[in-house]
C-alpha positions in Angstrom: 247.5 73.5 178.8 247.5 69.6 179.3 246.4 68.9 183.0 246.4 65.6 184.4 243.8 64.9 187.1 244.2 61.9 189.3 241.1 60.8 191.2 239.7 58.0 193.5 236.4 59.7 193.3 234.5 59.6 189.9 231.3 58.6 188.4 229.3 56.5 189.2 230.1 57.5 192.8 227.5 60.2 194.1 228.9 62.7 196.6 230.1 66.3 196.8 233.9 65.4 195.6 232.8 64.0 192.4 230.4 66.7 191.7 233.3 69.2 192.2 235.6 67.4 189.8 232.9 66.9 187.1 232.2 70.5 187.3 236.0 71.3 187.6 236.8 69.4 184.2 233.9 70.8 182.3 234.9 74.4 182.9 238.4 73.3 182.1 237.4 72.0 178.8 235.6 75.2 178.2 238.6 77.0 178.4 240.4 75.0 176.0 242.7 72.9 178.5 243.0 69.3 177.6 242.1 67.2 181.0 243.2 63.6 181.3 241.1 62.1 183.9 242.9 59.0 185.6 239.9 57.5 187.8 238.9 54.0 189.5 236.9 52.7 186.3 240.1 52.7 184.3 241.7 49.8 186.8 240.8 46.7 188.5 238.7 47.7 191.7 237.4 46.2 194.9 234.7 47.9 197.1 235.9 50.3 199.9 235.4 48.4 203.1 232.4 50.1 205.0 231.4 52.1 201.9 229.3 50.2 199.1 229.3 52.1 196.1 232.9 53.2 196.3 235.2 51.3 194.2 238.9 51.7 194.8 241.5 50.7 192.4 243.9 47.7 193.0 247.5 47.9 192.7 247.3 50.7 189.8 250.8 51.7 189.9 252.3 50.5 186.7 249.2 51.1 184.7 248.7 54.6 186.2 252.5 55.4 185.5 252.0 54.4 181.8 249.1 56.9 181.3 250.9 59.8 183.0 254.0 59.0 181.0 251.8 58.7 177.8 250.0 62.0 178.2 253.0 63.9 179.2 251.0 66.6 181.5 252.2 70.3 181.6 250.4 70.0 185.0 249.4 67.4 187.6 246.8 67.4 189.9 246.4 64.7 192.4 242.8 65.3 193.8 242.5 62.2 196.5 244.6 60.5 199.0 243.2 56.8 197.8 245.3 54.2 196.0 245.4 56.2 192.8 246.3 59.5 194.5 249.3 57.6 196.4 250.3 55.7 193.1 250.3 59.1 191.2 252.4 60.7 194.0 254.9 58.0 194.0 255.3 58.3 190.1 255.6 62.0 190.3 258.4 62.0 192.8 260.2 59.3 190.9 259.8 61.4 187.9 260.7 64.7 189.9 257.6 66.4 188.8 256.1 68.9 190.7 252.3 68.4 191.4 249.4 69.9 193.4 246.7 68.2 195.9 243.4 68.9 197.3 242.0 68.4 200.6 238.3 67.8 200.0 237.6 65.6 202.9 238.3 65.0 206.7 238.9 61.3 206.6 240.4 61.1 209.8 237.1 62.4 211.5 235.1 59.8 209.2 237.6 57.0 210.4 236.9 58.4 214.1 233.0 58.2 213.6 233.1 54.6 212.5 236.0 53.2 214.6 236.9 55.3 217.3 240.4 55.8 216.0 242.0 59.2 217.2 242.1 61.7 214.3 245.4 62.4 214.9 246.9 59.5 213.4 244.9 60.0 210.3 246.2 63.5 210.0 249.8 62.6 210.5 249.3 60.1 207.5 247.8 62.9 205.4 250.2 65.5 206.2 253.0 62.9 204.8 250.9 62.9 201.7 250.4 66.5 201.4 253.7 67.5 202.3 255.3 66.3 198.8 252.8 68.9 197.3 253.6 72.2 195.6 250.3 73.5 196.5 247.5 72.0 198.8 243.9 73.4 197.7 241.7 73.9 200.6 238.0 74.8 200.3 237.5 76.9 203.3 239.4 79.5 205.6 238.4 77.3 208.7 239.9 74.2 207.0 243.0 76.1 206.1 243.4 77.5 209.6 243.1 73.8 211.0 245.5 72.1 208.6 248.1 75.3 209.3 247.8 74.2 213.1 248.6 70.4 212.2 251.5 71.8 210.2 250.3 71.5 206.7 252.6 73.4 204.2 251.7 75.2 200.9 248.3 75.7 201.5 245.7 77.3 199.0 242.3 78.8 199.1 240.0 77.2 196.7 236.3 77.3 196.9 233.6 75.7 195.2 230.7 76.8 193.0 227.0 75.8 192.1 225.1 75.3 188.8 222.4 77.9 189.1 221.0 76.9 185.9 220.2 73.3 187.0 219.2 74.7 190.5 216.7 76.9 189.4 215.0 79.4 191.6 211.6 79.0 193.0 210.0 82.0 194.8 207.8 79.5 197.0 208.3 75.8 197.8 207.0 73.6 195.3 205.3 70.4 195.3 207.2 67.3 194.5 205.0 65.4 192.7 206.0 61.6 194.0 205.8 62.8 197.6 202.5 64.4 197.2 201.2 66.8 199.5 203.3 66.7 202.6 202.4 68.4 206.2 204.3 71.4 206.0 207.1 72.7 206.9 209.1 70.2 205.0 212.7 69.9 206.2 215.0 68.2 203.8 218.4 66.3 204.1 220.4 65.3 201.1 223.6 63.3 201.7 225.4 60.2 201.8 223.8 58.3 204.8 226.8 57.2 206.9 228.1 58.2 210.2 230.0 61.0 209.8 227.3 63.0 208.4 225.6 63.1 211.9 222.3 62.8 210.4 220.9 61.3 213.6 221.2 65.2 215.0 218.3 66.1 212.3 216.2 62.9 212.6 216.1 63.4 216.5 214.8 66.8 216.4 211.4 67.6 217.5 209.9 69.5 214.7 206.6 70.3 213.1 205.9 69.1 209.6 207.6 66.3 207.6 211.5 65.3 207.3 212.6 64.2 204.0 215.6 62.4 203.4 217.8 61.9 200.0 220.5 59.8 199.8 221.8 56.3 200.4 224.8 55.0 202.3 226.0 52.1 204.9 223.6 53.0 207.7 220.7 53.3 205.5 218.8 50.4 206.6 219.4 51.1 210.1 218.1 54.4 209.9 215.1 53.6 208.1 214.1 51.1 210.8 214.8 53.4 213.6 213.3 56.3 211.8 209.9 54.9 210.0 208.1 58.3 210.0 211.0 60.0 207.8 210.1 60.0 204.0 213.2 58.3 202.6 213.6 58.7 198.7 217.0 57.1 198.0 219.4 58.5 195.4 217.8 60.8 192.5 219.2 61.8 189.1 220.5 65.7 189.5 217.7 67.3 187.4 215.0 65.5 189.7 217.1 66.2 192.8 216.5 69.9 191.9 212.9 69.5 192.0 213.3 68.2 195.6 215.4 71.0 196.8 212.9 73.3 195.6 210.0 71.6 197.5 211.5 72.2 200.9 210.9 74.8 203.2 214.3 74.4 205.0 217.2 72.5 204.3 219.0 71.1 207.3 222.7 70.3 207.3 223.7 68.4 210.6 227.4 67.8 209.6 230.6 68.7 211.6 233.0 67.1 209.6 232.4 68.1 205.8 234.7 70.5 204.8 232.4 72.6 202.3 228.8 71.1 201.8 228.0 71.6 198.1 224.3 70.6 199.1 223.9 73.7 200.9 224.7 76.0 198.1 222.3 73.6 195.7 219.4 74.0 198.0 220.1 77.6 198.5 220.4 78.2 194.7 216.7 77.0 194.4 215.7 79.3 197.3 215.4 76.8 200.1 217.2 78.4 203.0 219.8 76.2 205.2 220.0 75.4 208.9 223.5 74.2 209.8 225.8 74.1 212.9 228.5 77.0 213.1 231.6 74.9 211.8 233.8 74.9 208.6 231.8 74.2 205.8 228.5 76.0 206.7 230.7 79.1 207.6 232.3 79.3 204.2 228.9 78.9 202.6 226.6 81.0 204.4 229.2 83.4 206.4 230.9 86.4 205.3 234.4 87.9 206.4 232.4 90.2 208.6 230.6 87.4 210.5 227.3 88.1 208.9 225.2 84.7 208.0 223.4 85.1 204.2 220.8 82.7 203.0 220.3 80.7 206.4 220.9 80.3 209.9 223.8 79.0 211.8 223.5 78.0 215.6 224.9 75.1 217.8 221.1 74.1 218.6 220.3 72.7 215.4 216.3 72.8 216.3 216.6 76.5 217.0 218.5 76.8 213.5 216.1 75.1 211.9 213.1 77.0 213.0 214.5 80.3 212.5 215.6 79.4 209.0 212.1 78.8 207.9 211.8 82.8 208.0 214.7 83.5 206.1 213.2 85.1 202.5 213.9 82.6 199.7 215.2 85.2 197.4 218.1 85.9 200.0 219.1 82.1 199.8 219.1 82.5 196.2 221.2 85.8 196.1 224.1 83.8 198.3 224.2 81.2 196.1 224.8 83.3 193.2 228.0 84.4 194.5 229.7 81.0 194.0 230.6 80.4 190.3 232.2 77.0 188.9 233.9 79.3 186.2 235.5 81.2 189.2 236.4 78.2 190.8 238.3 76.7 187.6 240.0 80.1 187.4 241.3 79.9 190.7 242.3 76.1 190.0 244.4 77.1 187.3 246.2 79.7 188.9 247.0 77.3 191.7 248.5 75.0 189.3 252.4 74.2 188.9 254.3 73.3 186.0 255.2 69.5 186.2 258.7 70.6 184.9 259.2 73.2 187.9 260.8 71.1 190.1 263.2 68.2 189.5 264.3 65.3 191.8 263.0 67.2 194.8 260.0 68.5 196.4 258.8 72.0 196.2 259.5 73.8 199.5 259.1 77.3 201.3 262.1 78.7 199.5 261.1 78.3 195.8 257.2 78.3 195.9 257.3 81.5 194.6 259.0 80.5 191.2 256.9 77.6 191.0 253.7 79.8 191.3 255.1 82.4 188.6 256.0 79.3 186.3 252.3 78.4 186.7 250.9 81.8 185.7 253.2 81.5 182.8 252.0 78.2 181.4 248.5 79.8 181.9 249.0 82.9 180.3 250.5 81.2 177.0 248.3 78.3 176.9 246.9 77.3 173.6 
């Protein structure tokens, strides 16, 4: 099957969306699908305001349309709601193609954290964007409920995975040589250093041992000045990042806005338990359908969660991570795709979603 994947998030950006899409493409190619990636590096770009390191395509419409028409996809997936996403949406509607989208990021909350703008405005824009989609792939049940309450349609549950070979299990916290012998316990944060990550909720905690932060972002310099006692190690290659995860006694995830939180799975794959708030992403990664928590601790008091997580056996964290597979993620993705030609000059609505899904499965079952 020929799959066109349009995304505003791609290498060299470093974030969970990019990791998800890179792993997805790898798995799709192993299933013998042909994937055409349309990403910012193929266009003229400019930096995203307030987010250095993230470049956005400038006026990509005509060139993007030519790429899509030349590739003639069997299925079109629009992964993000940036300039490329909007251009692909526009062209698909012009051609009468059906397509799927994904909800990776709570942008309205991000904008609120940075500017104070009410999130309802952002969700109205996103609802319009995804309203033309034949299937909106959503990473957690909690986010799906939230979007349903905000009148989003055609929602499809689609979880993520983790590379348990790269992020190898360590039965005891290791020493990461560049940091040397640190006072224990070591509490680790990995992620973008930006307002929406709520990192100060972690950095303000009174905890024994050492806090280590791996990442970069727009508030990095201010955080370093404010918290000189923290060990800051910047961005690292993923192979080295795996060593950092394995060196920690607990991974602290303070975000309230992440839709999933792949970094939690990566930490748990090495055996490092997670302390997090009981919100959408952590509830999906650590919680099960029966309300039990595996591989860490969820609590509104983040200090309480961090101290309790130190007692979680490392093998339990690893076992939870093993429940998440990129192969299963890719298979579910394929099941949610729709044939581009399933709908002509209209948008898939509630009455014909069943026929669209049935058509997608026929494409999948007869793929080369």
